[in-house]
C-alpha positions as CSV (number, residue, x, y, z in Angstrom):
1,X,0.0,0.0,0.0
2,X,1.7,3.2,-1.2
3,X,0.4,5.2,1.8
4,X,3.4,3.8,3.6
5,X,5.8,5.5,1.3
6,X,6.4,9.0,2.6
7,X,8.7,11.6,1.1
8,X,9.6,15.1,1.9
9,X,9.6,17.7,-0.9
10,X,9.4,21.5,-0.9
11,X,9.3,21.5,2.9
12,X,6.2,19.2,3.2
13,X,5.9,15.5,3.9
14,X,3.8,13.9,1.2
15,X,2.6,10.5,0.2
16,X,4.5,9.1,-2.8
17,X,2.1,9.4,-5.8
18,X,1.5,6.6,-8.2
19,X,1.8,7.5,-12.0
20,X,-1.2,9.4,-13.4
21,X,-3.7,8.7,-10.5
22,X,-1.6,10.1,-7.7
23,X,-2.9,8.7,-4.4
24,X,-6.5,8.6,-5.7
25,X,-6.6,5.1,-7.3
26,X,-8.9,3.2,-4.8
27,X,-11.2,6.2,-4.5
28,X,-11.4,6.7,-8.3
29,X,-12.4,3.0,-8.7
30,X,-15.1,3.5,-6.0
31,X,-13.5,0.9,-3.8
32,X,-13.1,3.4,-1.0
33,X,-15.4,6.2,0.0
34,X,-14.2,9.8,-0.2
35,X,-14.4,10.1,3.6
36,X,-12.4,6.9,4.1
37,X,-9.8,8.1,1.6
38,X,-9.2,11.3,3.6
39,X,-9.4,9.4,6.9
40,X,-6.7,6.9,5.8
41,X,-4.4,9.8,4.9
42,X,-5.0,11.2,8.3
43,X,-4.2,7.9,10.0
44,X,-1.0,7.4,8.0
45,X,0.3,10.9,8.9
46,X,0.0,10.5,12.7
47,X,2.3,13.0,14.4
48,X,2.4,15.4,11.5
49,X,0.6,18.8,11.5
50,X,-0.2,18.5,7.7
51,X,0.4,16.1,4.8
52,X,0.7,16.5,1.0
53,X,-1.0,14.1,-1.4
54,X,-2.1,14.0,-5.0
55,X,-5.4,13.6,-6.8
56,X,-4.1,12.7,-10.3
57,X,-1.4,15.4,-10.7
58,X,-3.1,18.0,-8.5
59,X,-1.3,18.6,-5.2
60,X,-3.6,18.8,-2.2
61,X,-2.8,19.4,1.5
62,X,-4.4,17.6,4.5
63,X,-4.6,19.7,7.6
64,X,-4.7,17.5,10.8
65,X,-3.4,19.7,13.7
66,X,-6.4,21.1,15.6
67,X,-4.8,24.5,15.9
68,X,-4.3,24.7,12.1
69,X,-7.9,23.5,11.6
70,X,-9.0,26.5,13.7
71,X,-6.9,28.8,11.4
72,X,-8.4,27.4,8.2
73,X,-12.0,27.3,9.4
74,X,-12.2,30.4,11.6
75,X,-9.2,32.7,12.2
76,X,-8.1,32.9,8.6
77,X,-11.5,32.3,7.0
78,X,-10.9,35.2,4.6
79,X,-8.2,33.1,2.9
80,X,-10.2,29.8,2.9
81,X,-13.7,31.1,2.5
82,X,-14.6,28.9,-0.5
83,X,-15.0,25.2,-0.9
84,X,-12.8,23.5,-3.5
85,X,-15.7,21.4,-4.7
86,X,-17.6,23.0,-7.6
87,X,-20.3,21.9,-10.0
88,X,-20.5,23.2,-13.5
89,X,-21.5,26.9,-13.5
90,X,-24.3,25.9,-16.0
91,X,-25.8,23.5,-13.4
92,X,-27.5,26.4,-11.6
93,X,-29.2,24.2,-9.0
94,X,-25.9,22.7,-8.0
95,X,-23.7,25.8,-8.4
96,X,-25.9,28.6,-6.9
97,X,-27.1,26.9,-3.7
98,X,-25.7,28.1,-0.3
99,X,-23.7,24.9,0.2
100,X,-21.7,25.3,-3.0
101,X,-21.8,29.0,-3.8
102,X,-18.5,30.9,-4.0
103,X,-17.8,34.4,-2.6
104,X,-18.7,37.2,-2.7
105,X,-22.2,35.8,-3.6
106,X,-22.1,33.3,-0.7
107,X,-21.6,36.0,2.0
108,X,-24.6,38.0,0.7
109,X,-26.8,34.9,0.4
110,X,-25.8,33.6,3.8
111,X,-26.8,36.9,5.5
112,X,-30.2,36.8,3.9
113,X,-31.0,33.2,4.9
114,X,-29.6,33.2,8.4
115,X,-32.7,34.9,10.0
116,X,-34.8,31.9,8.9
117,X,-33.0,29.7,11.5
118,X,-33.3,31.8,14.7
119,X,-34.5,30.1,17.8
120,X,-37.8,32.1,17.6
121,X,-38.5,30.9,14.1
122,X,-37.5,27.3,15.0
123,X,-39.9,27.3,18.0
124,X,-42.8,28.3,15.6
125,X,-41.7,25.6,13.1
126,X,-41.7,23.0,15.8
127,X,-45.5,23.2,16.0
128,X,-45.7,21.9,12.4
129,X,-43.1,19.3,13.2
130,X,-45.2,17.8,16.0
131,X,-47.9,17.1,13.4
132,X,-45.5,14.9,11.4
133,X,-44.5,13.3,14.7
134,X,-48.2,12.2,15.1
135,X,-48.1,10.9,11.6
136,X,-45.1,8.7,12.5
137,X,-47.0,7.4,15.6
138,X,-49.9,6.5,13.4
139,X,-47.7,4.9,10.8
140,X,-46.1,2.6,13.4
141,X,-49.5,1.5,14.6
142,X,-50.4,0.3,11.2
143,X,-47.4,-1.9,10.9
144,X,-48.6,-4.3,13.7
145,X,-45.4,-4.6,15.5
146,X,-46.7,-6.4,18.6
147,X,-45.2,-9.7,19.8
148,X,-41.8,-10.4,18.3
149,X,-41.9,-7.4,16.0
150,X,-40.7,-7.2,12.4
151,X,-37.5,-6.5,10.5
152,X,-37.5,-3.1,8.9
153,X,-35.1,-0.8,7.0
154,X,-35.1,2.0,9.6
155,X,-33.1,4.3,7.4
156,X,-35.9,4.3,4.9
157,X,-38.5,4.9,7.6
158,X,-36.4,7.7,9.1
159,X,-35.9,9.3,5.6
160,X,-39.7,9.2,5.0
161,X,-40.2,11.0,8.3
162,X,-37.6,13.7,7.7
163,X,-38.8,14.1,4.1
164,X,-42.3,14.9,5.4
165,X,-40.8,17.2,8.1
166,X,-38.7,19.3,5.7
167,X,-41.5,19.5,3.1
168,X,-44.0,20.6,5.7
169,X,-41.8,23.1,7.6
170,X,-39.9,24.6,4.7
171,X,-42.4,24.5,1.8
172,X,-45.8,24.0,3.4
173,X,-46.4,20.8,1.5
174,X,-47.9,17.7,3.1
175,X,-46.0,15.0,1.2
176,X,-47.3,12.0,3.3
177,X,-44.3,9.9,2.5
178,X,-44.9,7.7,5.5
179,X,-48.3,6.6,4.3
180,X,-47.7,6.8,0.6
181,X,-44.9,4.6,-0.8
182,X,-45.1,6.3,-4.1
183,X,-44.8,9.9,-2.8
184,X,-42.8,11.9,-5.4
185,X,-40.8,13.8,-2.8
186,X,-39.4,10.6,-1.3
187,X,-38.9,9.0,-4.8
188,X,-36.8,11.9,-6.1
189,X,-35.1,12.6,-2.7
190,X,-33.9,9.0,-2.7
191,X,-32.4,9.4,-6.2
192,X,-30.1,12.3,-5.1
193,X,-28.4,9.8,-2.7
194,X,-28.7,6.7,-4.8
195,X,-25.1,5.7,-4.9
196,X,-24.7,3.8,-8.1
197,X,-21.6,4.0,-10.2
198,X,-22.9,7.0,-12.2
199,X,-23.8,9.1,-9.1
200,X,-20.6,8.0,-7.4
201,X,-18.5,9.5,-10.2
202,X,-20.7,12.6,-10.4
203,X,-20.0,13.4,-6.7
204,X,-16.3,12.3,-7.0
205,X,-15.7,14.7,-9.9
206,X,-17.5,17.7,-8.2
207,X,-15.5,17.3,-4.9
208,X,-12.1,16.2,-6.1
209,X,-11.8,16.9,-9.9
210,X,-14.1,19.9,-10.5
211,X,-12.1,20.9,-13.5
212,X,-13.7,18.2,-15.5
213,X,-17.4,18.7,-14.7
214,X,-17.9,21.0,-17.6
215,X,-17.0,18.1,-19.9
216,X,-18.8,15.3,-18.1
217,X,-22.1,17.1,-17.5
218,X,-22.2,16.0,-13.9
219,X,-25.0,17.6,-11.9
220,X,-25.0,18.0,-8.1
221,X,-28.6,16.8,-7.8
222,X,-28.7,14.6,-10.9
223,X,-30.5,15.4,-14.1
224,X,-33.8,13.7,-13.4
225,X,-34.0,15.2,-9.9
226,X,-33.1,18.7,-11.1
227,X,-36.0,18.6,-13.5
228,X,-38.4,17.4,-10.7
229,X,-37.2,20.1,-8.3
230,X,-37.7,22.9,-10.8
231,X,-41.2,21.8,-11.6
232,X,-42.4,21.2,-8.1
233,X,-41.0,24.3,-6.5
234,X,-42.0,26.7,-9.2
235,X,-45.5,25.2,-9.1
236,X,-45.6,25.6,-5.3
237,X,-44.1,29.1,-5.3
238,X,-46.8,30.3,-7.6
239,X,-44.4,32.0,-10.0
240,X,-42.7,34.1,-7.4
241,X,-39.3,35.1,-8.8
242,X,-36.1,35.4,-6.8
243,X,-33.8,35.0,-9.8
244,X,-34.8,31.9,-11.8
245,X,-33.0,28.7,-10.7
246,X,-31.1,30.6,-8.0
247,X,-34.2,30.5,-5.9
248,X,-34.9,26.9,-6.6
249,X,-31.3,26.1,-5.8
250,X,-31.8,27.2,-2.1
251,X,-35.1,25.3,-1.8
252,X,-33.4,22.2,-3.3
253,X,-30.4,22.1,-1.0
254,X,-32.6,22.8,2.1
255,X,-34.8,19.9,1.0
256,X,-32.1,17.3,0.3
257,X,-29.8,18.3,3.1
258,X,-32.7,18.6,5.5
259,X,-34.0,15.1,5.1
260,X,-30.8,13.2,4.5
261,X,-28.7,14.6,7.4
262,X,-31.4,14.1,10.0
263,X,-32.4,10.6,8.8
264,X,-28.7,9.6,8.9
265,X,-28.4,10.7,12.5
266,X,-31.6,8.9,13.5
267,X,-31.0,5.6,11.8
268,X,-27.4,5.2,12.9
269,X,-28.4,6.1,16.5
270,X,-31.1,3.4,16.3
271,X,-28.5,0.9,15.0
272,X,-26.1,1.6,17.9
273,X,-28.9,1.6,20.4
274,X,-30.0,-1.8,19.1
275,X,-26.6,-3.2,19.7
276,X,-26.5,-1.7,23.3
277,X,-29.9,-2.3,24.9
278,X,-28.8,-0.9,28.3
279,X,-28.1,2.5,26.6
280,X,-31.4,2.3,24.7
281,X,-33.3,1.6,28.0
282,X,-31.6,4.5,29.7
283,X,-32.5,6.9,26.9
284,X,-36.1,5.6,26.7
285,X,-36.5,6.2,30.5
286,X,-35.4,9.8,30.1
287,X,-37.8,10.3,27.2
288,X,-40.8,8.8,29.1
289,X,-40.1,10.8,32.2
290,X,-40.0,14.0,30.2
291,X,-43.2,13.1,28.3
292,X,-45.0,12.4,31.6
293,X,-44.1,15.9,32.8
294,X,-45.5,17.4,29.5
295,X,-48.8,15.5,29.4
296,X,-47.5,13.1,26.8
297,X,-46.5,15.8,24.3
298,X,-43.0,16.5,22.9
299,X,-42.3,20.2,23.2
300,X,-39.6,22.4,21.8
301,X,-38.0,23.0,25.1
302,X,-38.2,19.3,26.1
303,X,-36.5,18.2,22.8
304,X,-33.6,20.7,23.5
305,X,-33.2,19.8,27.1
306,X,-32.9,16.0,27.4
307,X,-29.2,15.6,28.3
308,X,-28.8,11.9,27.6
309,X,-30.6,12.2,24.2
310,X,-28.1,15.0,23.4
311,X,-25.2,12.8,24.3
312,X,-26.5,9.9,22.2
313,X,-27.0,12.2,19.2
314,X,-23.5,13.7,19.5
315,X,-21.9,10.3,19.9
316,X,-23.8,9.2,16.7
317,X,-22.4,12.2,14.9
318,X,-18.9,11.4,16.1
319,X,-19.0,7.9,14.6
320,X,-21.2,8.7,11.6
321,X,-20.8,12.3,10.5
322,X,-23.1,12.8,7.5
323,X,-20.2,14.2,5.5
324,X,-16.8,12.8,6.6
325,X,-14.5,15.6,5.4
326,X,-14.3,19.3,4.8
327,X,-12.8,20.9,1.7
328,X,-11.5,24.5,1.2
329,X,-9.3,26.2,-1.4
330,X,-6.6,28.8,-0.7
331,X,-7.7,32.1,-2.1
332,X,-4.2,33.6,-1.8
333,X,-0.7,32.4,-0.8
334,X,-0.9,31.5,2.9
335,X,2.1,31.2,5.3
336,X,1.1,28.5,7.8
337,X,1.5,30.0,11.3
338,X,4.6,28.7,13.2
339,X,5.6,26.5,10.3
340,X,8.0,26.9,7.4
341,X,5.5,26.3,4.7
342,X,3.4,28.5,2.4
343,X,0.2,27.1,0.8
344,X,0.1,28.4,-2.7
345,X,-3.0,30.2,-4.0
346,X,-5.4,27.7,-5.6
347,X,-4.3,24.7,-3.5
348,X,-7.1,22.5,-2.3
349,X,-7.2,21.9,1.5
350,X,-8.8,18.9,3.1
351,X,-9.8,18.3,6.8
352,X,-10.9,14.8,7.9
353,X,-13.8,14.8,10.3
354,X,-13.8,11.0,10.6
355,X,-10.0,11.0,11.0
356,X,-10.3,13.3,14.0
357,X,-13.5,11.8,15.4
358,X,-11.8,8.4,15.4
359,X,-8.4,9.6,16.7
360,X,-7.7,7.7,20.0
361,X,-5.7,10.7,21.2
362,X,-9.0,12.6,21.5
363,X,-11.5,9.7,21.7
364,X,-10.1,6.6,23.4
365,X,-11.4,3.3,22.1
366,X,-13.0,5.2,19.2
367,X,-14.8,2.2,17.7
368,X,-17.0,1.9,20.8
369,X,-20.3,3.8,20.9
370,X,-20.2,5.6,24.2
371,X,-22.5,8.6,24.9
372,X,-20.6,9.4,28.1
373,X,-17.9,11.0,25.9
374,X,-20.3,14.0,25.7
375,X,-20.9,14.7,29.4
376,X,-20.2,18.4,30.1
377,X,-17.0,17.4,31.9
378,X,-15.6,15.3,29.1
379,X,-16.5,17.9,26.5
380,X,-14.5,20.5,28.4
381,X,-11.5,18.2,28.8
382,X,-11.0,17.7,25.0
383,X,-9.1,20.1,22.7
384,X,-11.2,22.4,20.6
385,X,-11.6,21.6,16.8
386,X,-11.4,17.8,17.1
387,X,-15.2,17.3,16.9
388,X,-17.1,19.3,14.2
389,X,-19.8,17.1,12.5
390,X,-21.5,20.2,10.9
391,X,-18.3,22.1,10.2
392,X,-17.0,25.2,12.1
393,X,-16.6,28.9,11.6
394,X,-18.6,31.1,9.2
395,X,-19.3,28.2,6.9
396,X,-20.8,26.0,9.7
397,X,-24.0,24.3,8.5
398,X,-26.8,26.9,8.5
399,X,-29.4,24.2,9.3
400,X,-27.5,22.8,12.2
401,X,-30.1,23.5,14.9
402,X,-33.0,22.4,12.6
403,X,-31.3,19.1,11.8
404,X,-30.7,18.3,15.4
405,X,-34.2,19.2,16.3
406,X,-35.7,17.0,13.6
407,X,-33.4,14.1,14.7
408,X,-34.3,14.4,18.4
409,X,-38.0,14.6,17.7
410,X,-37.9,11.5,15.6
411,X,-36.0,9.5,18.2
412,X,-38.5,10.6,20.9
413,X,-41.4,9.3,18.8
414,X,-39.7,6.1,17.8
415,X,-38.3,5.1,21.2
416,X,-41.2,6.0,23.5
417,X,-43.2,2.9,22.5
418,X,-40.9,0.7,20.4
419,X,-37.8,-1.4,21.0
420,X,-35.1,-1.8,18.4
421,X,-32.8,-4.9,18.3
422,X,-30.6,-6.7,15.7
423,X,-32.4,-9.0,13.3
424,X,-31.0,-11.7,11.0
425,X,-30.6,-9.0,8.3
426,X,-28.6,-6.6,10.5
427,X,-25.1,-5.9,9.2
428,X,-22.6,-6.4,12.1
429,X,-20.2,-4.7,11.8
430,X,-21.7,-1.8,9.9
431,X,-20.7,-1.6,6.2
432,X,-20.5,1.9,4.7
433,X,-21.1,2.3,1.0
434,X,-17.7,3.1,-0.8
435,X,-19.6,4.8,-3.6
436,X,-21.2,7.3,-1.3
437,X,-20.3,10.9,-0.7
438,X,-22.3,11.0,2.5
439,X,-22.2,8.3,5.2
440,X,-24.5,5.6,3.9
441,X,-25.0,2.0,5.0
442,X,-24.9,-0.7,2.3
443,X,-28.4,-2.2,2.0
444,X,-30.0,0.3,4.5
445,X,-30.1,-0.3,8.2
446,X,-32.1,-3.4,9.0
447,X,-33.4,-3.8,12.5
448,X,-36.1,-5.7,14.3
449,X,-38.8,-3.2,15.6
450,X,-41.1,-4.4,18.3
451,X,-43.9,-2.5,20.0
452,X,-43.5,-2.5,23.8
453,X,-46.4,-4.0,25.9
454,X,-46.4,-0.9,28.1
455,X,-44.6,2.4,27.8
456,X,-42.7,1.7,30.9
457,X,-41.3,-1.6,29.6
C-alpha cells in the first residue's frame, strides 16, 4: 500500500504518488469512499501537522493539527472562504445553492438566509413538526409490531419521516411519504443519494476533480431530480421570482440536506442503540419521564433539554458524521503559522472529520459507541476543533439546529413505545457504501422493531 511510502519535498511531507492517478486510485475506482480516503491519509500521517497528497497530478494538503484546523475554518476564513468542490456553472441548482456557492455571492446569500434559523423561528416551526410526529406514531401503529416485531429498514423509515418534516416546515407541502410509498418527494429525494456508479462518479468529480465537470455534464442533484425540483418548487411558489434557478437552488439544497442529514443521525443512532440495549433503555426512560411531565407531548424546550438524548445524538455524529471531510481552497498564498510552509493560491485543503473523530488521542477506544464522551466534563477536557460534524466557523451548516431538532423529535417518537434490536438481516459490523459521498449504510439499516407492551417496559 503506497500510503506507507512517505517523502519530503518542498518542505512538506507527502505520500508518494502513483503514476497518473496520484494517491487517488482506490477512491477513483469507487473501492473506497471519499471520507475513508481522507481518513486513511489522516491515520497514515500521525504526528504530522499536515500532509501533502495528490489527486491525479493536482497537489492537495491535508490539515490535521487542531490549531491549524482552527486557522483554516475560523481565524483565517478570509483566505479559505470557498469550498474547493464546484459543480458546472451551468448547473445552476448545483452551483448557486448556499452549500456550493462561492464568494462574494455566498456571503450575501448567507446573511439573507440566516434569519430563517433563529430560535424564535424554530420554535414556531416545531408546532408543524409535531404534526408529522403524530403521523409517525400512526404509521407505526399500522405496521402491527406487537409480539416479536418485524424486520424493517429503519433508514428508509427515518428518511420518509424527515422528508415529510422538511417538506411541511420549509415548503408548506404535506407529502405523506410515511403513508404513501409512491410519494414523489421521497422518490426523487432517494435518487439524489442513490449511490450507483454514475452518481458516485458525479460526486467524486465535483468534490475532487471539479475541472472536468464542464466536460462530463455532472449535476449536483442529478439530471432527473433537477427537473423534478424545478417543476415542483415553481408550481408551489406560484411564479414568485427570486432569480430563476437561483431561488430553486436554495429550496433544493434545504430539502435534500434537510431530510438526509437528520435521517442519517436517527438511523445510525437506532443501530447503535439496538446493539447496546442498556443505553437504549436509559434513553427511553429519560424520554418517558420527560413526556410524563409534558402531558405526553413532545415540546420544543423538552427536545432541546434532554441531556442523555443530546449525548446519544452527538456520539452518533462522532461515529457517523453525514459528510466525513471538509474541503477548502486557498484564495491567496498563505504562510502556515509557526511552520516553514506556504500554501500556494489555488491549493485544495482537506480536513478529515472522521479521522479526528476516530483519533484515539481525542476519543479513546473510538470504535466503541459511548455517549458518556459527551458529558459536560468530558467535552471541556477535549481540545477544541477535534469534533465538528457540521463544520465550524462562518461556513458552519446553517441548518445545524433544525437538523438536530428533527433528529431528536424523531428519536423521541420512535423510542417511546418501540424497542429496536438486531435482526438476522442486520449488518454487524456496519458496512459503509464506498460509492457514497455521504455516510450511507450498504443495504440500508435493517433492525427488528417491536412495540412494547407498556410504555414503561
